[in-house]
VMD Tcl script that draws the C-alpha trace (Angstrom):
set ca {
  {-28.72 26.68 16.27}
  {-26.67 24.61 18.70}
  {-25.10 27.66 20.37}
  {-27.61 27.76 23.25}
  {-26.92 24.11 24.04}
  {-23.17 24.66 23.80}
  {-23.48 27.53 26.28}
  {-25.36 25.33 28.69}
  {-22.55 22.80 28.68}
  {-20.05 25.46 29.78}
  {-21.92 26.58 32.91}
  {-19.82 26.56 36.04}
  {-20.34 24.07 38.86}
  {-21.41 26.84 41.27}
  {-24.06 28.06 38.85}
  {-25.36 24.51 38.35}
  {-25.55 24.04 42.14}
  {-27.37 27.36 42.51}
  {-29.92 26.40 39.84}
  {-30.35 22.98 41.45}
  {-31.07 24.61 44.81}
  {-33.65 26.92 43.21}
  {-35.48 24.07 41.50}
  {-35.40 21.52 44.32}
  {-35.76 23.73 47.38}
  {-39.10 23.11 49.12}
  {-39.60 26.71 50.15}
  {-38.83 28.39 46.85}
  {-38.03 32.04 47.34}
  {-39.71 34.58 45.11}
  {-36.33 36.03 44.16}
  {-35.00 32.60 43.13}
  {-38.07 31.90 41.05}
  {-37.82 35.30 39.36}
  {-34.17 34.64 38.46}
  {-35.04 31.22 37.02}
  {-38.02 32.60 35.10}
  {-35.92 35.45 33.73}
  {-33.20 33.05 32.53}
  {-35.74 30.77 30.86}
  {-37.50 33.75 29.22}
  {-34.23 35.14 27.84}
  {-33.21 31.71 26.55}
  {-36.64 31.36 24.88}
  {-36.29 34.77 23.19}
  {-32.78 33.89 22.07}
  {-33.93 30.64 20.43}
  {-36.94 32.34 18.75}
  {-34.75 35.18 17.44}
  {-32.13 32.84 15.98}
  {-34.77 30.53 14.52}
  {-36.52 33.42 12.77}
  {-33.18 34.81 11.54}
  {-32.22 31.43 10.07}
  {-35.63 31.22 8.35}
  {-35.15 34.66 6.82}
  {-31.73 33.66 5.52}
  {-33.16 30.43 4.04}
  {-36.07 32.24 2.40}
  {-33.91 35.02 0.97}
  {-31.70 32.50 -0.80}
  {-34.69 31.04 -2.76}
  {-34.75 32.27 -6.38}
  {-37.38 34.85 -7.27}
  {-39.17 32.47 -9.65}
  {-39.85 30.04 -6.84}
  {-41.22 32.82 -4.60}
  {-43.84 33.81 -7.21}
  {-45.38 30.34 -7.36}
}
mol new
graphics top color blue
foreach p $ca { graphics top sphere $p radius 0.5 }
foreach p [lrange $ca 0 end-1] q [lrange $ca 1 end] { graphics top cylinder $p $q radius 0.2 }
display resetview
């Protein structure tokens, strides 16, 4: 679950500067906003996918008797 956060810590300085320019630039370009939105959307899907996968693994390890209740 902490893999997305670990990946964020390893971003390069140039990428961080690029993202900072996109967020703080007064005249935000459409291309820059699309890139930022695309990155956020993919990160969101990644977190949802891994969260649902971990829930499936947790639920599948519950004994059958507990599932019937």
